[in-house]
Backbone as JSON Lines, residues from 0, in Angstrom:
{"i":0,"aa":"M","n":[-95.94,0.81,-86.5],"ca":[-94.75,0.36,-87.18],"c":[-94.45,-1.06,-86.72]}
{"i":1,"aa":"A","n":[-94.22,-1.96,-87.63],"ca":[-93.92,-3.35,-87.31],"c":[-92.46,-3.49,-86.95]}
{"i":2,"aa":"A","n":[-92.2,-4.31,-85.95],"ca":[-90.83,-4.59,-85.56],"c":[-90.2,-5.51,-86.58]}
{"i":3,"aa":"E","n":[-88.87,-5.5,-86.63],"ca":[-88.17,-6.38,-87.55],"c":[-88.57,-7.83,-87.27]}
{"i":4,"aa":"G","n":[-88.89,-8.57,-88.29],"ca":[-89.29,-9.96,-88.12],"c":[-90.78,-10.1,-87.84]}
{"i":5,"aa":"D","n":[-91.5,-9.0,-87.78],"ca":[-92.94,-9.01,-87.5],"c":[-93.65,-8.75,-88.82]}
{"i":6,"aa":"D","n":[-94.69,-9.51,-89.1],"ca":[-95.41,-9.35,-90.36],"c":[-96.42,-8.21,-90.31]}
{"i":7,"aa":"G","n":[-96.46,-7.47,-89.2],"ca":[-97.37,-6.36,-89.08],"c":[-98.73,-6.77,-88.53]}
{"i":8,"aa":"E","n":[-98.99,-8.05,-88.4],"ca":[-100.28,-8.54,-87.92],"c":[-100.2,-9.02,-86.48]}
{"i":9,"aa":"G","n":[-99.11,-8.77,-85.84],"ca":[-98.94,-9.19,-84.44],"c":[-97.57,-9.78,-84.24]}
{"i":10,"aa":"A","n":[-97.1,-9.69,-83.03],"ca":[-95.77,-10.2,-82.71],"c":[-95.76,-11.72,-82.76]}
{"i":11,"aa":"R","n":[-94.63,-12.27,-83.16],"ca":[-94.5,-13.72,-83.16],"c":[-94.49,-14.21,-81.72]}
{"i":12,"aa":"E","n":[-94.82,-15.46,-81.51],"ca":[-94.84,-16.02,-80.16],"c":[-93.42,-16.08,-79.62]}
{"i":13,"aa":"R","n":[-93.24,-15.65,-78.4],"ca":[-91.93,-15.6,-77.75],"c":[-91.83,-16.72,-76.73]}
{"i":14,"aa":"D","n":[-90.61,-16.97,-76.27],"ca":[-90.37,-17.99,-75.25],"c":[-91.02,-17.64,-73.92]}
{"i":15,"aa":"V","n":[-90.99,-16.36,-73.58],"ca":[-91.53,-15.88,-72.31],"c":[-92.32,-14.61,-72.59]}
{"i":16,"aa":"S","n":[-93.48,-14.47,-71.96],"ca":[-94.25,-13.25,-72.16],"c":[-95.08,-12.95,-70.92]}
{"i":17,"aa":"V","n":[-95.37,-11.68,-70.74],"ca":[-96.26,-11.21,-69.69],"c":[-97.14,-10.13,-70.27]}
{"i":18,"aa":"Q","n":[-98.23,-9.85,-69.6],"ca":[-99.13,-8.77,-69.98],"c":[-99.3,-7.88,-68.78]}
{"i":19,"aa":"L","n":[-99.24,-6.56,-68.97],"ca":[-99.44,-5.61,-67.88],"c":[-100.72,-4.82,-68.14]}
{"i":20,"aa":"D","n":[-101.59,-4.79,-67.13],"ca":[-102.84,-4.05,-67.22],"c":[-102.81,-2.91,-66.22]}
{"i":21,"aa":"W","n":[-103.0,-1.68,-66.71],"ca":[-102.97,-0.49,-65.88],"c":[-104.14,-0.5,-64.91]}
{"i":22,"aa":"Q","n":[-103.85,-0.25,-63.63],"ca":[-104.85,-0.26,-62.57],"c":[-105.12,1.14,-62.03]}
{"i":23,"aa":"G","n":[-104.52,2.16,-62.63],"ca":[-104.66,3.53,-62.15],"c":[-103.37,4.0,-61.5]}
{"i":24,"aa":"D","n":[-103.2,5.31,-61.42],"ca":[-102.0,5.92,-60.89],"c":[-100.79,5.28,-61.58]}
{"i":25,"aa":"L","n":[-99.83,4.77,-60.83],"ca":[-98.68,4.08,-61.44],"c":[-98.71,2.59,-61.1]}
{"i":26,"aa":"R","n":[-99.9,2.05,-60.94],"ca":[-100.07,0.64,-60.56],"c":[-100.46,-0.2,-61.77]}
{"i":27,"aa":"F","n":[-99.9,-1.41,-61.8],"ca":[-100.19,-2.35,-62.88],"c":[-100.38,-3.74,-62.3]}
{"i":28,"aa":"L","n":[-101.13,-4.54,-63.02],"ca":[-101.27,-5.95,-62.7],"c":[-100.57,-6.71,-63.81]}
{"i":29,"aa":"A","n":[-99.52,-7.43,-63.44],"ca":[-98.76,-8.21,-64.42],"c":[-99.3,-9.63,-64.45]}
{"i":30,"aa":"R","n":[-99.55,-10.14,-65.64],"ca":[-100.06,-11.49,-65.82],"c":[-99.05,-12.32,-66.6]}
{"i":31,"aa":"A","n":[-98.77,-13.49,-66.05],"ca":[-97.91,-14.46,-66.73],"c":[-98.65,-15.79,-66.67]}
{"i":32,"aa":"G","n":[-99.35,-16.1,-67.74],"ca":[-100.19,-17.29,-67.71],"c":[-101.28,-17.11,-66.69]}
{"i":33,"aa":"E","n":[-101.41,-18.05,-65.75],"ca":[-102.46,-17.97,-64.73],"c":[-102.01,-17.18,-63.5]}
{"i":34,"aa":"W","n":[-100.77,-16.73,-63.45],"ca":[-100.23,-16.03,-62.28],"c":[-100.31,-14.52,-62.46]}
{"i":35,"aa":"T","n":[-100.57,-13.82,-61.36],"ca":[-100.59,-12.36,-61.4],"c":[-99.71,-11.78,-60.3]}
{"i":36,"aa":"T","n":[-99.16,-10.62,-60.57],"ca":[-98.33,-9.9,-59.62],"c":[-98.67,-8.42,-59.72]}
{"i":37,"aa":"E","n":[-98.8,-7.76,-58.58],"ca":[-99.05,-6.32,-58.59],"c":[-97.72,-5.58,-58.64]}
{"i":38,"aa":"M","n":[-97.75,-4.42,-59.3],"ca":[-96.58,-3.58,-59.43],"c":[-97.01,-2.13,-59.21]}
{"i":39,"aa":"D","n":[-96.2,-1.36,-58.5],"ca":[-96.54,0.03,-58.22],"c":[-95.29,0.89,-58.36]}
{"i":40,"aa":"G","n":[-95.3,1.78,-59.34],"ca":[-94.17,2.67,-59.56],"c":[-93.89,3.6,-58.4]}
{"i":41,"aa":"N","n":[-94.87,3.8,-57.52],"ca":[-94.69,4.64,-56.33],"c":[-94.36,3.82,-55.08]}
{"i":42,"aa":"T","n":[-94.37,2.53,-55.17],"ca":[-94.17,1.59,-54.05],"c":[-95.1,1.87,-52.87]}
{"i":43,"aa":"E","n":[-96.31,2.35,-53.16],"ca":[-97.28,2.6,-52.1],"c":[-98.14,1.38,-51.8]}
{"i":44,"aa":"R","n":[-98.44,0.59,-52.82],"ca":[-99.31,-0.57,-52.64],"c":[-98.68,-1.88,-53.07]}
{"i":45,"aa":"A","n":[-97.55,-1.81,-53.73],"ca":[-96.91,-3.03,-54.23],"c":[-95.45,-2.75,-54.53]}
{"i":46,"aa":"T","n":[-94.77,-3.77,-54.96],"ca":[-93.36,-3.68,-55.31],"c":[-93.17,-2.84,-56.56]}
{"i":47,"aa":"S","n":[-92.07,-2.08,-56.61],"ca":[-91.77,-1.27,-57.79],"c":[-91.14,-2.15,-58.88]}
{"i":48,"aa":"P","n":[-91.13,-1.68,-60.12],"ca":[-90.48,-2.46,-61.17],"c":[-89.0,-2.75,-60.88]}
{"i":49,"aa":"V","n":[-88.28,-1.81,-60.3],"ca":[-86.86,-2.04,-60.0],"c":[-86.72,-3.07,-58.88]}
{"i":50,"aa":"Q","n":[-87.59,-3.0,-57.86],"ca":[-87.55,-4.03,-56.81],"c":[-87.88,-5.4,-57.4]}
{"i":51,"aa":"M","n":[-88.8,-5.44,-58.35],"ca":[-89.13,-6.71,-59.0],"c":[-87.93,-7.25,-59.77]}
{"i":52,"aa":"L","n":[-87.13,-6.36,-60.34],"ca":[-85.92,-6.78,-61.04],"c":[-84.96,-7.44,-60.05]}
{"i":53,"aa":"L","n":[-84.81,-6.85,-58.86],"ca":[-83.96,-7.45,-57.84],"c":[-84.54,-8.79,-57.37]}
{"i":54,"aa":"E","n":[-85.87,-8.85,-57.21],"ca":[-86.51,-10.12,-56.85],"c":[-86.23,-11.17,-57.9]}
{"i":55,"aa":"S","n":[-86.27,-10.79,-59.16],"ca":[-86.03,-11.72,-60.25],"c":[-84.61,-12.26,-60.24]}
{"i":56,"aa":"V","n":[-83.64,-11.38,-60.07],"ca":[-82.25,-11.83,-60.01],"c":[-82.04,-12.73,-58.79]}
{"i":57,"aa":"G","n":[-82.54,-12.31,-57.63],"ca":[-82.39,-13.11,-56.41],"c":[-83.1,-14.45,-56.51]}
{"i":58,"aa":"G","n":[-84.31,-14.43,-57.05],"ca":[-85.07,-15.68,-57.19],"c":[-84.42,-16.64,-58.16]}
{"i":59,"aa":"C","n":[-83.95,-16.12,-59.27],"ca":[-83.29,-16.94,-60.28],"c":[-82.02,-17.58,-59.7]}
{"i":60,"aa":"A","n":[-81.22,-16.78,-59.01],"ca":[-79.99,-17.29,-58.4],"c":[-80.3,-18.28,-57.29]}
{"i":61,"aa":"A","n":[-81.35,-18.05,-56.53],"ca":[-81.74,-18.97,-55.45],"c":[-82.14,-20.34,-56.02]}
{"i":62,"aa":"V","n":[-82.92,-20.32,-57.09],"ca":[-83.31,-21.59,-57.74],"c":[-82.06,-22.32,-58.21]}
{"i":63,"aa":"D","n":[-81.14,-21.59,-58.83],"ca":[-79.88,-22.2,-59.28],"c":[-79.11,-22.8,-58.11]}
{"i":64,"aa":"M","n":[-78.98,-22.03,-57.02],"ca":[-78.23,-22.5,-55.85],"c":[-78.78,-23.83,-55.35]}
{"i":65,"aa":"I","n":[-80.08,-23.89,-55.11],"ca":[-80.67,-25.12,-54.58],"c":[-80.49,-26.27,-55.56]}
{"i":66,"aa":"H","n":[-80.74,-26.01,-56.84],"ca":[-80.6,-27.06,-57.85],"c":[-79.16,-27.6,-57.9]}
{"i":67,"aa":"I","n":[-78.2,-26.7,-57.94],"ca":[-76.78,-27.1,-58.04],"c":[-76.35,-27.83,-56.77]}
{"i":68,"aa":"L","n":[-76.73,-27.31,-55.6],"ca":[-76.34,-27.95,-54.34],"c":[-76.93,-29.35,-54.22]}
{"i":69,"aa":"R","n":[-78.2,-29.51,-54.54],"ca":[-78.82,-30.84,-54.46],"c":[-78.18,-31.8,-55.44]}
{"i":70,"aa":"K","n":[-77.89,-31.31,-56.63],"ca":[-77.24,-32.15,-57.64],"c":[-75.86,-32.59,-57.15]}
{"i":71,"aa":"G","n":[-75.22,-31.75,-56.35],"ca":[-73.91,-32.07,-55.78],"c":[-74.01,-32.82,-54.46]}
{"i":72,"aa":"R","n":[-75.18,-33.35,-54.15],"ca":[-75.44,-34.16,-52.95],"c":[-75.23,-33.39,-51.64]}
{"i":73,"aa":"Q","n":[-75.5,-32.08,-51.7],"ca":[-75.47,-31.26,-50.49],"c":[-76.88,-31.26,-49.9]}
{"i":74,"aa":"E","n":[-76.98,-30.93,-48.61],"ca":[-78.27,-31.0,-47.92],"c":[-78.68,-29.65,-47.32]}
{"i":75,"aa":"P","n":[-79.01,-28.65,-48.17],"ca":[-79.48,-27.39,-47.6],"c":[-80.86,-27.59,-47.0]}
{"i":76,"aa":"T","n":[-81.1,-26.96,-45.85],"ca":[-82.43,-27.02,-45.23],"c":[-83.11,-25.65,-45.27]}
{"i":77,"aa":"G","n":[-82.35,-24.62,-45.64],"ca":[-82.91,-23.28,-45.74],"c":[-82.03,-22.39,-46.58]}
{"i":78,"aa":"L","n":[-82.62,-21.42,-47.2],"ca":[-81.86,-20.44,-47.97],"c":[-82.61,-19.11,-47.93]}
{"i":79,"aa":"E","n":[-81.91,-18.08,-47.51],"ca":[-82.44,-16.72,-47.57],"c":[-81.5,-15.93,-48.46]}
{"i":80,"aa":"V","n":[-82.06,-15.2,-49.4],"ca":[-81.25,-14.41,-50.32],"c":[-81.62,-12.94,-50.14]}
{"i":81,"aa":"R","n":[-80.62,-12.12,-49.94],"ca":[-80.83,-10.67,-49.8],"c":[-80.14,-9.98,-50.98]}
{"i":82,"aa":"V","n":[-80.9,-9.15,-51.68],"ca":[-80.36,-8.46,-52.84],"c":[-80.54,-6.96,-52.64]}
{"i":83,"aa":"S","n":[-79.48,-6.22,-52.85],"ca":[-79.56,-4.76,-52.81],"c":[-78.79,-4.22,-54.0]}
{"i":84,"aa":"A","n":[-79.05,-2.97,-54.34],"ca":[-78.43,-2.41,-55.54],"c":[-78.15,-0.93,-55.37]}
{"i":85,"aa":"D","n":[-77.17,-0.46,-56.11],"ca":[-76.9,0.96,-56.25],"c":[-77.42,1.36,-57.63]}
{"i":86,"aa":"R","n":[-77.9,2.59,-57.71],"ca":[-78.44,3.11,-58.97],"c":[-77.7,4.37,-59.37]}
{"i":87,"aa":"A","n":[-77.67,4.63,-60.67],"ca":[-77.08,5.87,-61.18],"c":[-77.89,7.06,-60.69]}
{"i":88,"aa":"E","n":[-77.24,8.19,-60.49],"ca":[-77.92,9.4,-60.02],"c":[-78.82,10.0,-61.08]}
{"i":89,"aa":"E","n":[-78.4,9.93,-62.35],"ca":[-79.14,10.54,-63.46],"c":[-80.03,9.51,-64.14]}
{"i":90,"aa":"H","n":[-81.09,9.99,-64.74],"ca":[-82.0,9.11,-65.48],"c":[-81.27,8.52,-66.67]}
{"i":91,"aa":"P","n":[-81.46,7.26,-66.92],"ca":[-82.55,6.4,-66.51],"c":[-82.34,5.7,-65.16]}
{"i":92,"aa":"R","n":[-81.44,6.14,-64.32],"ca":[-81.21,5.6,-62.98],"c":[-81.03,4.08,-62.99]}
{"i":93,"aa":"R","n":[-80.28,3.61,-63.96],"ca":[-80.06,2.18,-64.11],"c":[-79.26,1.63,-62.93]}
{"i":94,"aa":"L","n":[-79.31,0.32,-62.77],"ca":[-78.52,-0.33,-61.73],"c":[-77.04,-0.25,-62.11]}
{"i":95,"aa":"T","n":[-76.21,0.07,-61.14],"ca":[-74.77,0.12,-61.38],"c":[-74.03,-0.94,-60.58]}
{"i":96,"aa":"R","n":[-74.65,-1.44,-59.52],"ca":[-73.99,-2.43,-58.66],"c":[-75.06,-3.28,-57.99]}
{"i":97,"aa":"L","n":[-74.82,-4.57,-57.95],"ca":[-75.68,-5.51,-57.24],"c":[-74.9,-6.16,-56.12]}
{"i":98,"aa":"E","n":[-75.55,-6.32,-54.99],"ca":[-74.96,-7.04,-53.87],"c":[-75.95,-8.15,-53.5]}
{"i":99,"aa":"V","n":[-75.48,-9.39,-53.55],"ca":[-76.33,-10.55,-53.28],"c":[-75.72,-11.34,-52.13]}
{"i":100,"aa":"R","n":[-76.53,-11.62,-51.12],"ca":[-76.09,-12.39,-49.96],"c":[-76.92,-13.66,-49.88]}
{"i":101,"aa":"F","n":[-76.25,-14.8,-49.94],"ca":[-76.9,-16.1,-49.79],"c":[-76.67,-16.56,-48.36]}
{"i":102,"aa":"E","n":[-77.72,-16.79,-47.6],"ca":[-77.6,-17.28,-46.23],"c":[-78.21,-18.67,-46.19]}
{"i":103,"aa":"L","n":[-77.33,-19.66,-46.21],"ca":[-77.73,-21.06,-46.24],"c":[-77.8,-21.65,-44.85]}
{"i":104,"aa":"T","n":[-78.7,-22.6,-44.67],"ca":[-78.79,-23.38,-43.46],"c":[-78.7,-24.84,-43.87]}
{"i":105,"aa":"G","n":[-78.01,-25.63,-43.06],"ca":[-77.95,-27.07,-43.34],"c":[-76.53,-27.57,-43.48]}
{"i":106,"aa":"D","n":[-76.44,-28.81,-43.86],"ca":[-75.15,-29.48,-44.02],"c":[-74.64,-29.25,-45.44]}
{"i":107,"aa":"V","n":[-73.98,-28.1,-45.62],"ca":[-73.5,-27.7,-46.94],"c":[-72.02,-27.35,-46.84]}
{"i":108,"aa":"E","n":[-71.22,-27.93,-47.73],"ca":[-69.79,-27.62,-47.75],"c":[-69.57,-26.24,-48.35]}
{"i":109,"aa":"R","n":[-68.65,-25.48,-47.74],"ca":[-68.34,-24.12,-48.2],"c":[-67.98,-24.12,-49.68]}
{"i":110,"aa":"A","n":[-67.11,-25.02,-50.12],"ca":[-66.67,-25.04,-51.52],"c":[-67.85,-25.28,-52.46]}
{"i":111,"aa":"A","n":[-68.75,-26.15,-52.07],"ca":[-69.92,-26.44,-52.9],"c":[-70.84,-25.22,-53.0]}
{"i":112,"aa":"A","n":[-71.01,-24.51,-51.9],"ca":[-71.87,-23.32,-51.9],"c":[-71.25,-22.21,-52.74]}
{"i":113,"aa":"E","n":[-69.97,-21.99,-52.6],"ca":[-69.28,-20.97,-53.39],"c":[-69.35,-21.31,-54.87]}
{"i":114,"aa":"R","n":[-69.16,-22.58,-55.2],"ca":[-69.23,-23.04,-56.59],"c":[-70.64,-22.8,-57.15]}
{"i":115,"aa":"A","n":[-71.66,-23.13,-56.36],"ca":[-73.03,-22.95,-56.81],"c":[-73.33,-21.47,-57.09]}
{"i":116,"aa":"A","n":[-72.89,-20.59,-56.21],"ca":[-73.11,-19.15,-56.42],"c":[-72.38,-18.67,-57.67]}
{"i":117,"aa":"R","n":[-71.14,-19.09,-57.82],"ca":[-70.35,-18.69,-58.99],"c":[-70.99,-19.18,-60.29]}
{"i":118,"aa":"L","n":[-71.39,-20.46,-60.31],"ca":[-72.03,-21.02,-61.51],"c":[-73.34,-20.32,-61.83]}
{"i":119,"aa":"S","n":[-74.1,-19.96,-60.8],"ca":[-75.35,-19.27,-61.03],"c":[-75.1,-17.98,-61.81]}
{"i":120,"aa":"F","n":[-74.2,-17.15,-61.32],"ca":[-73.99,-15.85,-61.95],"c":[-73.2,-15.93,-63.25]}
{"i":121,"aa":"E","n":[-72.27,-16.86,-63.34],"ca":[-71.45,-16.95,-64.55],"c":[-72.13,-17.72,-65.68]}
{"i":122,"aa":"T","n":[-73.02,-18.67,-65.34],"ca":[-73.53,-19.58,-66.36],"c":[-75.05,-19.66,-66.45]}
{"i":123,"aa":"Y","n":[-75.74,-19.8,-65.32],"ca":[-77.14,-20.2,-65.35],"c":[-78.2,-19.11,-65.15]}
{"i":124,"aa":"C","n":[-77.94,-18.11,-64.36],"ca":[-78.98,-17.14,-64.01],"c":[-79.29,-16.23,-65.2]}
{"i":125,"aa":"S","n":[-80.36,-16.58,-65.91],"ca":[-80.73,-15.82,-67.11],"c":[-81.14,-14.39,-66.76]}
{"i":126,"aa":"C","n":[-81.69,-14.17,-65.58],"ca":[-82.06,-12.81,-65.18],"c":[-80.83,-11.93,-65.05]}
{"i":127,"aa":"Y","n":[-79.82,-12.41,-64.34],"ca":[-78.58,-11.64,-64.2],"c":[-77.9,-11.47,-65.55]}
{"i":128,"aa":"Q","n":[-77.83,-12.52,-66.33],"ca":[-77.16,-12.46,-67.62],"c":[-77.86,-11.53,-68.6]}
{"i":129,"aa":"S","n":[-79.11,-11.2,-68.35],"ca":[-79.86,-10.3,-69.23],"c":[-79.61,-8.83,-68.92]}
{"i":130,"aa":"L","n":[-78.93,-8.53,-67.82],"ca":[-78.61,-7.16,-67.45],"c":[-77.36,-6.67,-68.18]}
{"i":131,"aa":"R","n":[-77.11,-5.37,-68.11],"ca":[-75.92,-4.81,-68.74],"c":[-74.66,-5.44,-68.15]}
{"i":132,"aa":"P","n":[-73.67,-5.72,-68.98],"ca":[-72.46,-6.39,-68.49],"c":[-71.58,-5.54,-67.59]}
{"i":133,"aa":"D","n":[-71.8,-4.23,-67.54],"ca":[-70.94,-3.38,-66.72],"c":[-71.48,-3.16,-65.31]}
{"i":134,"aa":"I","n":[-72.51,-3.91,-64.92],"ca":[-73.0,-3.82,-63.55],"c":[-72.04,-4.59,-62.64]}
{"i":135,"aa":"E","n":[-71.56,-3.91,-61.64],"ca":[-70.65,-4.53,-60.68],"c":[-71.44,-5.52,-59.81]}
{"i":136,"aa":"L","n":[-70.88,-6.7,-59.6],"ca":[-71.54,-7.74,-58.8],"c":[-70.68,-8.12,-57.62]}
{"i":137,"aa":"D","n":[-71.28,-8.16,-56.45],"ca":[-70.62,-8.62,-55.23],"c":[-71.55,-9.64,-54.59]}
{"i":138,"aa":"Y","n":[-71.08,-10.86,-54.39],"ca":[-71.92,-11.84,-53.7],"c":[-71.13,-12.53,-52.6]}
{"i":139,"aa":"R","n":[-71.86,-12.99,-51.58],"ca":[-71.25,-13.65,-50.43],"c":[-72.18,-14.76,-49.97]}
{"i":140,"aa":"V","n":[-71.58,-15.86,-49.52],"ca":[-72.33,-17.0,-49.02],"c":[-72.01,-17.19,-47.55]}
{"i":141,"aa":"T","n":[-73.02,-17.33,-46.71],"ca":[-72.83,-17.74,-45.32],"c":[-73.6,-19.03,-45.1]}
{"i":142,"aa":"I","n":[-73.06,-19.88,-44.23],"ca":[-73.69,-21.17,-43.94],"c":[-73.88,-21.29,-42.45]}
{"i":143,"aa":"D","n":[-75.11,-21.54,-42.03],"ca":[-75.43,-21.79,-40.64],"c":[-75.69,-23.28,-40.52]}
{"i":144,"aa":"R","n":[-74.73,-23.98,-39.98],"ca":[-74.88,-25.42,-39.86],"c":[-75.88,-25.73,-38.75]}
{"i":145,"aa":"Q","n":[-76.56,-26.82,-38.87],"ca":[-77.64,-27.17,-37.94],"c":[-77.19,-27.21,-36.49]}
{"i":146,"aa":"G","n":[-75.92,-27.46,-36.25],"ca":[-75.41,-27.52,-34.89],"c":[-75.18,-26.15,-34.29]}
{"i":147,"aa":"G","n":[-75.52,-25.11,-35.02],"ca":[-75.39,-23.76,-34.48],"c":[-74.11,-23.07,-34.89]}
{"i":148,"aa":"E","n":[-73.16,-23.77,-35.48],"ca":[-71.93,-23.1,-35.9],"c":[-72.17,-22.37,-37.2]}
{"i":149,"aa":"E","n":[-71.47,-21.26,-37.38],"ca":[-71.65,-20.47,-38.57],"c":[-70.36,-20.41,-39.35]}
{"i":150,"aa":"D","n":[-70.47,-20.54,-40.64],"ca":[-69.32,-20.51,-41.55],"c":[-69.51,-19.33,-42.49]}
{"i":151,"aa":"R","n":[-68.63,-18.37,-42.43],"ca":[-68.73,-17.18,-43.31],"c":[-67.62,-17.17,-44.32]}
């Protein structure tokens, strides 16, 4: 059956695409252009699809954070992002809550870091914006200044 907008001879070219090749059991090799990533539904040999979703949200927000901070003439020297989630008890066990922690290092003003995190989730992070709108989001920024002082 052809999808709407499909002429039946193949899908139209999309902005973003990947190909998944089954490797046995619940393992797949995902290809995006020349890049490959392993995926394992059992999390025995690789990251699960849900963990990859968290990686995608965290990675997208991290890219936004660094881009926004640099554009604002801030000087981050490090960034670690921790993402965790709660899932529904019943299938399809969708995400119900995301918790994202940005741990910055460097000479970064608190207001600039908070603004960057807010802008990422409200405006720029296409991964987060592609999720259901009823997912609860909690994020926090900590800054470890090079002199050893910590700003939470």
